[in-house]
Biopython code that builds the backbone (N, CA, C, O; Angstrom):
import numpy as np
from Bio.PDB.StructureBuilder import StructureBuilder

atoms = [
    (1, "MET", "N", (35.823, -33.806, -12.695)),
    (1, "MET", "CA", (35.303, -32.460, -12.874)),
    (1, "MET", "C", (35.745, -31.541, -11.749)),
    (1, "MET", "O", (35.284, -30.401, -11.701)),
    (2, "ARG", "N", (36.569, -31.949, -10.886)),
    (2, "ARG", "CA", (36.932, -31.177, -9.706)),
    (2, "ARG", "C", (37.525, -29.845, -10.115)),
    (2, "ARG", "O", (38.710, -29.757, -10.439)),
    (3, "CYS", "N", (36.712, -28.819, -10.101)),
    (3, "CYS", "CA", (37.069, -27.509, -10.632)),
    (3, "CYS", "C", (38.007, -26.723, -9.743)),
    (3, "CYS", "O", (38.805, -25.929, -10.240)),
    (4, "PHE", "N", (37.930, -26.926, -8.438)),
    (4, "PHE", "CA", (38.622, -26.038, -7.524)),
    (4, "PHE", "C", (39.796, -26.690, -6.812)),
    (4, "PHE", "O", (40.388, -26.083, -5.919)),
    (5, "GLU", "N", (40.142, -27.918, -7.192)),
    (5, "GLU", "CA", (41.192, -28.610, -6.461)),
    (5, "GLU", "C", (42.564, -27.956, -6.642)),
    (5, "GLU", "O", (43.436, -28.110, -5.788)),
    (6, "GLU", "N", (42.762, -27.228, -7.745)),
    (6, "GLU", "CA", (44.066, -26.632, -7.960)),
    (6, "GLU", "C", (44.253, -25.341, -7.160)),
    (6, "GLU", "O", (45.373, -24.846, -7.040)),
    (7, "PHE", "N", (43.177, -24.800, -6.620)),
    (7, "PHE", "CA", (43.273, -23.586, -5.817)),
    (7, "PHE", "C", (43.571, -23.950, -4.370)),
    (7, "PHE", "O", (42.872, -24.761, -3.762)),
    (8, "GLU", "N", (44.599, -23.349, -3.840)),
    (8, "GLU", "CA", (44.874, -23.521, -2.414)),
    (8, "GLU", "C", (44.204, -22.349, -1.721)),
    (8, "GLU", "O", (44.673, -21.214, -1.792)),
    (9, "THR", "N", (43.104, -22.641, -1.054)),
    (9, "THR", "CA", (42.335, -21.583, -0.433)),
    (9, "THR", "C", (41.777, -22.055, 0.896)),
    (9, "THR", "O", (41.568, -23.248, 1.117)),
    (10, "ASP", "N", (41.544, -21.114, 1.754)),
    (10, "ASP", "CA", (40.891, -21.408, 3.018)),
    (10, "ASP", "C", (39.406, -21.088, 2.932)),
    (10, "ASP", "O", (38.704, -21.121, 3.942)),
    (11, "ASN", "N", (38.924, -20.781, 1.735)),
    (11, "ASN", "CA", (37.521, -20.444, 1.545)),
    (11, "ASN", "C", (36.662, -21.696, 1.780)),
    (11, "ASN", "O", (36.717, -22.639, 0.991)),
    (12, "PRO", "N", (35.876, -21.707, 2.853)),
    (12, "PRO", "CA", (35.083, -22.902, 3.152)),
    (12, "PRO", "C", (34.028, -23.205, 2.094)),
    (12, "PRO", "O", (33.650, -24.364, 1.916)),
    (13, "ASN", "N", (33.550, -22.188, 1.393)),
    (13, "ASN", "CA", (32.566, -22.423, 0.329)),
    (13, "ASN", "C", (33.171, -23.196, -0.834)),
    (13, "ASN", "O", (32.545, -24.108, -1.374)),
    (14, "LEU", "N", (34.393, -22.828, -1.218)),
    (14, "LEU", "CA", (35.050, -23.549, -2.303)),
    (14, "LEU", "C", (35.431, -24.959, -1.881)),
    (14, "LEU", "O", (35.345, -25.894, -2.677)),
    (15, "LYS", "N", (35.851, -25.115, -0.631)),
    (15, "LYS", "CA", (36.160, -26.456, -0.133)),
    (15, "LYS", "C", (34.918, -27.335, -0.154)),
    (15, "LYS", "O", (34.975, -28.490, -0.576)),
    (16, "ALA", "N", (33.795, -26.785, 0.302)),
    (16, "ALA", "CA", (32.540, -27.544, 0.321)),
    (16, "ALA", "C", (32.120, -27.917, -1.099)),
    (16, "ALA", "O", (31.710, -29.050, -1.349)),
    (17, "LEU", "N", (32.219, -26.974, -2.019)),
    (17, "LEU", "CA", (31.842, -27.247, -3.403)),
    (17, "LEU", "C", (32.741, -28.314, -4.006)),
    (17, "LEU", "O", (32.264, -29.190, -4.728)),
    (18, "ASP", "N", (34.016, -28.252, -3.723)),
    (18, "ASP", "CA", (34.946, -29.258, -4.238)),
    (18, "ASP", "C", (34.595, -30.653, -3.709)),
    (18, "ASP", "O", (34.655, -31.631, -4.454)),
    (19, "LEU", "N", (34.237, -30.742, -2.453)),
    (19, "LEU", "CA", (33.841, -32.030, -1.876)),
    (19, "LEU", "C", (32.565, -32.563, -2.523)),
    (19, "LEU", "O", (32.460, -33.754, -2.817)),
    (20, "ILE", "N", (31.602, -31.679, -2.741)),
    (20, "ILE", "CA", (30.349, -32.089, -3.388)),
    (20, "ILE", "C", (30.626, -32.560, -4.814)),
    (20, "ILE", "O", (30.091, -33.582, -5.243)),
    (21, "LEU", "N", (31.447, -31.831, -5.541)),
    (21, "LEU", "CA", (31.769, -32.231, -6.912)),
    (21, "LEU", "C", (32.487, -33.569, -6.954)),
    (21, "LEU", "O", (32.248, -34.378, -7.852)),
    (22, "ALA", "N", (33.364, -33.806, -5.990)),
    (22, "ALA", "CA", (34.075, -35.084, -5.934)),
    (22, "ALA", "C", (33.100, -36.231, -5.662)),
    (22, "ALA", "O", (33.189, -37.286, -6.290)),
    (23, "ALA", "N", (32.176, -36.025, -4.729)),
    (23, "ALA", "CA", (31.179, -37.056, -4.425)),
    (23, "ALA", "C", (30.270, -37.290, -5.631)),
    (23, "ALA", "O", (29.903, -38.427, -5.928)),
    (24, "TRP", "N", (29.915, -36.225, -6.311)),
    (24, "TRP", "CA", (29.072, -36.321, -7.508)),
    (24, "TRP", "C", (29.780, -37.170, -8.565)),
    (24, "TRP", "O", (29.197, -38.097, -9.126)),
    (25, "ASP", "N", (31.033, -36.842, -8.823)),
    (25, "ASP", "CA", (31.811, -37.600, -9.810)),
    (25, "ASP", "C", (31.904, -39.069, -9.428)),
    (25, "ASP", "O", (31.763, -39.943, -10.283)),
    (26, "GLU", "N", (32.140, -39.344, -8.157)),
    (26, "GLU", "CA", (32.235, -40.729, -7.699)),
    (26, "GLU", "C", (30.908, -41.458, -7.910)),
    (26, "GLU", "O", (30.893, -42.607, -8.352)),
    (27, "GLY", "N", (29.805, -40.798, -7.597)),
    (27, "GLY", "CA", (28.495, -41.410, -7.809)),
    (27, "GLY", "C", (28.252, -41.730, -9.272)),
    (27, "GLY", "O", (27.835, -42.839, -9.606)),
    (28, "VAL", "N", (28.505, -40.777, -10.136)),
    (28, "VAL", "CA", (28.304, -40.983, -11.573)),
    (28, "VAL", "C", (29.235, -42.074, -12.090)),
    (28, "VAL", "O", (28.833, -42.901, -12.909)),
    (29, "ASP", "N", (30.471, -42.078, -11.616)),
    (29, "ASP", "CA", (31.436, -43.101, -12.038)),
    (29, "ASP", "C", (31.004, -44.511, -11.638)),
    (29, "ASP", "O", (31.393, -45.485, -12.283)),
    (30, "THR", "N", (30.204, -44.623, -10.580)),
    (30, "THR", "CA", (29.746, -45.937, -10.133)),
    (30, "THR", "C", (28.373, -46.295, -10.693)),
    (30, "THR", "O", (27.784, -47.302, -10.301)),
    (31, "GLY", "N", (27.863, -45.468, -11.610)),
    (31, "GLY", "CA", (26.621, -45.798, -12.291)),
    (31, "GLY", "C", (25.377, -45.091, -11.806)),
    (31, "GLY", "O", (24.288, -45.352, -12.316)),
    (32, "VAL", "N", (25.503, -44.209, -10.841)),
    (32, "VAL", "CA", (24.343, -43.439, -10.387)),
    (32, "VAL", "C", (24.060, -42.355, -11.425)),
    (32, "VAL", "O", (24.962, -41.623, -11.833)),
    (33, "GLN", "N", (22.814, -42.262, -11.839)),
    (33, "GLN", "CA", (22.437, -41.268, -12.843)),
    (33, "GLN", "C", (22.526, -39.856, -12.259)),
    (33, "GLN", "O", (22.255, -39.667, -11.073)),
    (34, "PRO", "N", (22.900, -38.862, -13.071)),
    (34, "PRO", "CA", (22.981, -37.485, -12.577)),
    (34, "PRO", "C", (21.670, -36.997, -11.954)),
    (34, "PRO", "O", (21.692, -36.239, -10.985)),
    (35, "GLN", "N", (20.532, -37.427, -12.502)),
    (35, "GLN", "CA", (19.246, -37.021, -11.934)),
    (35, "GLN", "C", (19.098, -37.539, -10.507)),
    (35, "GLN", "O", (18.580, -36.837, -9.639)),
    (36, "GLN", "N", (19.551, -38.763, -10.268)),
    (36, "GLN", "CA", (19.475, -39.337, -8.926)),
    (36, "GLN", "C", (20.414, -38.591, -7.970)),
    (36, "GLN", "O", (20.068, -38.350, -6.814)),
    (37, "MET", "N", (21.584, -38.235, -8.456)),
    (37, "MET", "CA", (22.510, -37.459, -7.633)),
    (37, "MET", "C", (21.903, -36.102, -7.287)),
    (37, "MET", "O", (22.030, -35.626, -6.159)),
    (38, "ALA", "N", (21.245, -35.486, -8.263)),
    (38, "ALA", "CA", (20.634, -34.176, -8.027)),
    (38, "ALA", "C", (19.525, -34.258, -6.985)),
    (38, "ALA", "O", (19.465, -33.427, -6.079)),
    (39, "TYR", "N", (18.649, -35.250, -7.107)),
    (39, "TYR", "CA", (17.582, -35.400, -6.120)),
    (39, "TYR", "C", (18.142, -35.677, -4.732)),
    (39, "TYR", "O", (17.652, -35.132, -3.743)),
    (40, "ALA", "N", (19.161, -36.518, -4.652)),
    (40, "ALA", "CA", (19.774, -36.822, -3.362)),
    (40, "ALA", "C", (20.423, -35.573, -2.762)),
    (40, "ALA", "O", (20.324, -35.328, -1.559)),
    (41, "ALA", "N", (21.086, -34.791, -3.610)),
    (41, "ALA", "CA", (21.739, -33.569, -3.138)),
    (41, "ALA", "C", (20.700, -32.560, -2.648)),
    (41, "ALA", "O", (20.882, -31.940, -1.600)),
    (42, "LEU", "N", (19.618, -32.395, -3.398)),
    (42, "LEU", "CA", (18.560, -31.477, -2.979)),
    (42, "LEU", "C", (17.914, -31.934, -1.671)),
    (42, "LEU", "O", (17.685, -31.125, -0.772)),
    (43, "PHE", "N", (17.623, -33.228, -1.568)),
    (43, "PHE", "CA", (17.025, -33.762, -0.351)),
    (43, "PHE", "C", (17.932, -33.514, 0.853)),
    (43, "PHE", "O", (17.482, -33.063, 1.906)),
    (44, "THR", "N", (19.213, -33.815, 0.675)),
    (44, "THR", "CA", (20.172, -33.624, 1.765)),
    (44, "THR", "C", (20.277, -32.155, 2.152)),
    (44, "THR", "O", (20.266, -31.815, 3.334)),
    (45, "ALA", "N", (20.378, -31.290, 1.152)),
    (45, "ALA", "CA", (20.497, -29.859, 1.421)),
    (45, "ALA", "C", (19.256, -29.326, 2.133)),
    (45, "ALA", "O", (19.363, -28.596, 3.118)),
    (46, "LEU", "N", (18.084, -29.692, 1.631)),
    (46, "LEU", "CA", (16.854, -29.178, 2.228)),
    (46, "LEU", "C", (16.640, -29.701, 3.642)),
    (46, "LEU", "O", (16.226, -28.942, 4.518)),
    (47, "THR", "N", (16.912, -30.982, 3.883)),
    (47, "THR", "CA", (16.724, -31.507, 5.236)),
    (47, "THR", "C", (17.709, -30.864, 6.213)),
    (47, "THR", "O", (17.349, -30.581, 7.356)),
    (48, "ASP", "N", (18.939, -30.634, 5.775)),
    (48, "ASP", "CA", (19.898, -29.955, 6.650)),
    (48, "ASP", "C", (19.477, -28.510, 6.927)),
    (48, "ASP", "O", (19.547, -28.044, 8.064)),
    (49, "LEU", "N", (19.040, -27.807, 5.882)),
    (49, "LEU", "CA", (18.606, -26.422, 6.073)),
    (49, "LEU", "C", (17.391, -26.334, 6.994)),
    (49, "LEU", "O", (17.321, -25.441, 7.839)),
    (50, "VAL", "N", (16.436, -27.248, 6.839)),
    (50, "VAL", "CA", (15.271, -27.263, 7.728)),
    (50, "VAL", "C", (15.719, -27.520, 9.160)),
    (50, "VAL", "O", (15.228, -26.884, 10.093)),
    (51, "SER", "N", (16.638, -28.440, 9.331)),
    (51, "SER", "CA", (17.139, -28.756, 10.665)),
    (51, "SER", "C", (17.816, -27.544, 11.311)),
    (51, "SER", "O", (17.685, -27.325, 12.516)),
    (52, "ILE", "N", (18.530, -26.769, 10.516)),
    (52, "ILE", "CA", (19.277, -25.625, 11.040)),
    (52, "ILE", "C", (18.388, -24.388, 11.208)),
    (52, "ILE", "O", (18.423, -23.731, 12.248)),
    (53, "TYR", "N", (17.582, -24.071, 10.167)),
    (53, "TYR", "CA", (16.856, -22.808, 10.141)),
    (53, "TYR", "C", (15.346, -22.936, 10.338)),
    (53, "TYR", "O", (14.678, -21.946, 10.638)),
    (54, "GLY", "N", (14.808, -24.125, 10.176)),
    (54, "GLY", "CA", (13.368, -24.325, 10.317)),
    (54, "GLY", "C", (12.646, -24.280, 8.980)),
    (54, "GLY", "O", (13.163, -23.787, 7.978)),
    (55, "GLU", "N", (11.426, -24.817, 9.005)),
    (55, "GLU", "CA", (10.639, -24.935, 7.776)),
    (55, "GLU", "C", (10.319, -23.592, 7.135)),
    (55, "GLU", "O", (10.434, -23.447, 5.918)),
    (56, "ASP", "N", (9.914, -22.599, 7.943)),
    (56, "ASP", "CA", (9.512, -21.312, 7.374)),
    (56, "ASP", "C", (10.639, -20.652, 6.582)),
    (56, "ASP", "O", (10.410, -20.109, 5.501)),
    (57, "ALA", "N", (11.849, -20.700, 7.121)),
    (57, "ALA", "CA", (12.988, -20.090, 6.428)),
    (57, "ALA", "C", (13.281, -20.815, 5.116)),
    (57, "ALA", "O", (13.617, -20.179, 4.117)),
    (58, "VAL", "N", (13.157, -22.133, 5.114)),
    (58, "VAL", "CA", (13.443, -22.897, 3.902)),
    (58, "VAL", "C", (12.343, -22.689, 2.861)),
    (58, "VAL", "O", (12.624, -22.637, 1.663)),
    (59, "VAL", "N", (11.101, -22.572, 3.311)),
    (59, "VAL", "CA", (10.020, -22.238, 2.376)),
    (59, "VAL", "C", (10.310, -20.890, 1.722)),
    (59, "VAL", "O", (10.153, -20.742, 0.510)),
    (60, "HIS", "N", (10.726, -19.921, 2.508)),
    (60, "HIS", "CA", (11.065, -18.596, 1.966)),
    (60, "HIS", "C", (12.201, -18.703, 0.945)),
    (60, "HIS", "O", (12.131, -18.114, -0.134)),
    (61, "LEU", "N", (13.232, -19.450, 1.290)),
    (61, "LEU", "CA", (14.366, -19.653, 0.386)),
    (61, "LEU", "C", (13.918, -20.286, -0.927)),
    (61, "LEU", "O", (14.265, -19.798, -2.003)),
    (62, "THR", "N", (13.152, -21.367, -0.842)),
    (62, "THR", "CA", (12.778, -22.085, -2.063)),
    (62, "THR", "C", (11.806, -21.300, -2.923)),
    (62, "THR", "O", (11.822, -21.440, -4.146)),
    (63, "ARG", "N", (10.967, -20.486, -2.323)),
    (63, "ARG", "CA", (10.074, -19.634, -3.132)),
    (63, "ARG", "C", (10.871, -18.663, -3.987)),
    (63, "ARG", "O", (10.472, -18.343, -5.107)),
    (64, "GLY", "N", (11.984, -18.200, -3.467)),
    (64, "GLY", "CA", (12.829, -17.284, -4.227)),
    (64, "GLY", "C", (13.565, -17.954, -5.376)),
    (64, "GLY", "O", (14.045, -17.277, -6.285)),
    (65, "LEU", "N", (13.659, -19.283, -5.341)),
    (65, "LEU", "CA", (14.367, -19.991, -6.403)),
    (65, "LEU", "C", (13.610, -19.973, -7.727)),
    (65, "LEU", "O", (14.222, -19.998, -8.795)),
    (66, "GLU", "N", (12.286, -19.930, -7.662)),
    (66, "GLU", "CA", (11.494, -19.980, -8.903)),
    (66, "GLU", "C", (11.906, -18.867, -9.870)),
    (66, "GLU", "O", (12.141, -19.122, -11.051)),
    (67, "LYS", "N", (11.991, -17.654, -9.373)),
    (67, "LYS", "CA", (12.369, -16.524, -10.226)),
    (67, "LYS", "C", (13.805, -16.681, -10.726)),
    (67, "LYS", "O", (14.087, -16.440, -11.900)),
    (68, "ARG", "N", (14.704, -17.081, -9.842)),
    (68, "ARG", "CA", (16.111, -17.214, -10.218)),
    (68, "ARG", "C", (16.300, -18.301, -11.277)),
    (68, "ARG", "O", (17.094, -18.138, -12.204)),
    (69, "ILE", "N", (15.580, -19.395, -11.139)),
    (69, "ILE", "CA", (15.657, -20.467, -12.144)),
    (69, "ILE", "C", (15.093, -19.971, -13.464)),
    (69, "ILE", "O", (15.694, -20.183, -14.517)),
    (70, "GLY", "N", (13.940, -19.313, -13.414)),
    (70, "GLY", "CA", (13.308, -18.785, -14.628)),
    (70, "GLY", "C", (14.165, -17.771, -15.357)),
    (70, "GLY", "O", (14.088, -17.654, -16.580)),
    (71, "GLU", "N", (14.979, -17.040, -14.619)),
    (71, "GLU", "CA", (15.867, -16.044, -15.223)),
    (71, "GLU", "C", (17.175, -16.654, -15.730)),
    (71, "GLU", "O", (18.022, -15.952, -16.282)),
    (72, "GLY", "N", (17.331, -17.965, -15.540)),
    (72, "GLY", "CA", (18.505, -18.644, -16.093)),
    (72, "GLY", "C", (19.737, -18.626, -15.218)),
    (72, "GLY", "O", (20.828, -18.959, -15.681)),
    (73, "GLU", "N", (19.585, -18.240, -13.954)),
    (73, "GLU", "CA", (20.750, -18.151, -13.079)),
    (73, "GLU", "C", (21.482, -19.485, -12.932)),
    (73, "GLU", "O", (22.695, -19.509, -12.727)),
    (74, "PHE", "N", (20.749, -20.592, -13.035)),
    (74, "PHE", "CA", (21.354, -21.908, -12.854)),
    (74, "PHE", "C", (21.538, -22.659, -14.169)),
    (74, "PHE", "O", (21.881, -23.841, -14.168)),
    (75, "THR", "N", (21.312, -21.982, -15.284)),
    (75, "THR", "CA", (21.455, -22.600, -16.590)),
    (75, "THR", "C", (22.887, -22.381, -17.077)),
    (75, "THR", "O", (23.324, -21.247, -17.271)),
    (76, "LEU", "N", (23.606, -23.482, -17.271)),
    (76, "LEU", "CA", (24.999, -23.368, -17.699)),
    (76, "LEU", "C", (25.125, -23.135, -19.198)),
    (76, "LEU", "O", (25.994, -22.383, -19.641)),
    (77, "ALA", "N", (24.272, -23.768, -19.970)),
    (77, "ALA", "CA", (24.308, -23.599, -21.420)),
    (77, "ALA", "C", (22.875, -23.529, -21.929)),
    (77, "ALA", "O", (22.046, -24.370, -21.581)),
    (78, "ARG", "N", (22.593, -22.554, -22.732)),
    (78, "ARG", "CA", (21.247, -22.409, -23.283)),
    (78, "ARG", "C", (21.209, -23.005, -24.683)),
    (78, "ARG", "O", (22.155, -22.895, -25.463)),
    (79, "ARG", "N", (20.084, -23.635, -24.967)),
    (79, "ARG", "CA", (19.880, -24.172, -26.315)),
    (79, "ARG", "C", (18.975, -23.225, -27.078)),
    (79, "ARG", "O", (17.963, -22.759, -26.555)),
    (80, "ASP", "N", (19.344, -22.944, -28.311)),
    (80, "ASP", "CA", (18.452, -22.172, -29.177)),
    (80, "ASP", "C", (17.406, -23.119, -29.739)),
    (80, "ASP", "O", (17.728, -24.152, -30.326)),
    (81, "GLN", "N", (16.141, -22.742, -29.546)),
    (81, "GLN", "CA", (15.076, -23.638, -30.016)),
    (81, "GLN", "C", (14.445, -23.111, -31.272)),
    (81, "GLN", "O", (13.531, -23.734, -31.812)),
]
sb = StructureBuilder()
sb.init_structure("model")
sb.init_model(0)
sb.init_chain("A")
sb.init_seg("    ")
for serial, (resi, resn, name, xyz) in enumerate(atoms, 1):
    if name == "N":
        sb.init_residue(resn, " ", resi, " ")
    sb.init_atom(name, np.array(xyz, "f"), 0.0, 1.0, " ", f" {name:<3s}", serial, name[0])
structure = sb.get_structure()
């Protein structure tokens, strides 16, 4: 699924995303369920952010996610019910 490997860029965000996608693919290929990969990724991201910015900043960040998730910002495909 490596979406950005064909782009030659110095953009650190795209490089980071490409690395995460590669690790995700490797995990799934070895039998790790996507849900487990997601929880591990969230845990890793949150612990790193807390370490860098502190608990209060991460609480503020995560509170803002509720609205963004509800508005479909992270939904790749919607199902008609």
